[in-house]
C-alpha positions as CSV (number, residue, x, y, z in Angstrom):
1,X,19.2,21.1,12.7
2,X,19.1,20.0,9.3
3,X,15.9,20.7,7.6
4,X,15.4,17.2,6.7
5,X,15.4,16.5,11.1
6,X,13.0,19.9,11.4
7,X,10.9,17.8,8.7
8,X,10.6,14.3,10.7
9,X,10.1,15.8,14.3
10,X,7.4,17.7,12.3
11,X,6.2,15.2,11.1
12,X,6.1,12.8,14.1
13,X,4.8,15.7,16.4
14,X,1.8,16.0,13.6
15,X,1.0,12.4,14.0
16,X,1.5,12.1,17.8
17,X,-1.6,15.4,17.6
18,X,-3.5,13.4,15.2
19,X,-3.5,10.6,16.9
20,X,-4.6,12.2,20.2
21,X,-7.5,14.6,18.1
22,X,-8.3,10.9,16.6
23,X,-8.9,8.5,19.4
24,X,-11.7,10.8,21.5
25,X,-13.6,12.0,18.6
26,X,-13.3,8.1,16.6
27,X,-17.5,7.9,15.1
28,X,-16.6,4.0,15.3
29,X,-15.7,1.7,18.2
30,X,-12.0,0.2,17.8
31,X,-13.4,-3.2,16.6
32,X,-15.6,-2.1,13.8
33,X,-12.4,0.7,12.5
34,X,-10.4,-2.6,12.6
35,X,-13.1,-4.8,10.3
36,X,-13.6,-1.6,8.5
37,X,-9.8,-0.9,7.6
38,X,-9.5,-4.8,7.3
39,X,-12.2,-5.0,4.3
40,X,-10.4,-2.3,2.8
41,X,-7.5,-3.5,2.6
42,X,-9.0,-6.7,1.7
43,X,-10.4,-5.2,-1.5
44,X,-7.3,-3.3,-1.8
45,X,-5.2,-6.3,-1.8
46,X,-7.8,-8.1,-4.4
47,X,-7.2,-5.3,-6.9
48,X,-4.1,-4.9,-7.3
49,X,-3.6,-8.5,-7.4
50,X,-5.7,-8.4,-10.6
51,X,-4.1,-5.9,-12.1
52,X,-0.6,-7.2,-11.2
53,X,-2.5,-10.4,-13.2
54,X,-2.7,-8.4,-16.0
55,X,1.1,-8.1,-16.5
56,X,3.3,-11.0,-18.1
57,X,5.4,-12.9,-16.0
58,X,9.0,-12.7,-16.4
59,X,10.0,-15.6,-18.8
60,X,6.9,-17.0,-18.8
61,X,5.9,-18.4,-22.8
62,X,9.7,-17.7,-24.1
63,X,9.7,-21.2,-24.9
64,X,7.0,-20.4,-27.0
65,X,8.3,-17.8,-28.5
66,X,10.2,-18.7,-32.1
67,X,13.4,-18.0,-32.3
68,X,15.4,-16.4,-35.0
69,X,18.5,-17.8,-36.0
70,X,21.6,-15.7,-37.6
71,X,22.8,-17.3,-40.7
């Protein structure tokens, strides 16, 4: 077994163990947890959109820029 495949199996086993332990120990109901995750994802999406809006779009404003001629 290669190092990569051992890592992936370990990652999968750790995720399964974490999920198995997390479900019964979760402090909120499933509905509350889904709402919290959705709200957090919405806030993150809004922040990313704001940050992305700070960068100029490719090709935007090219026509307004003066061109140089070689003579």
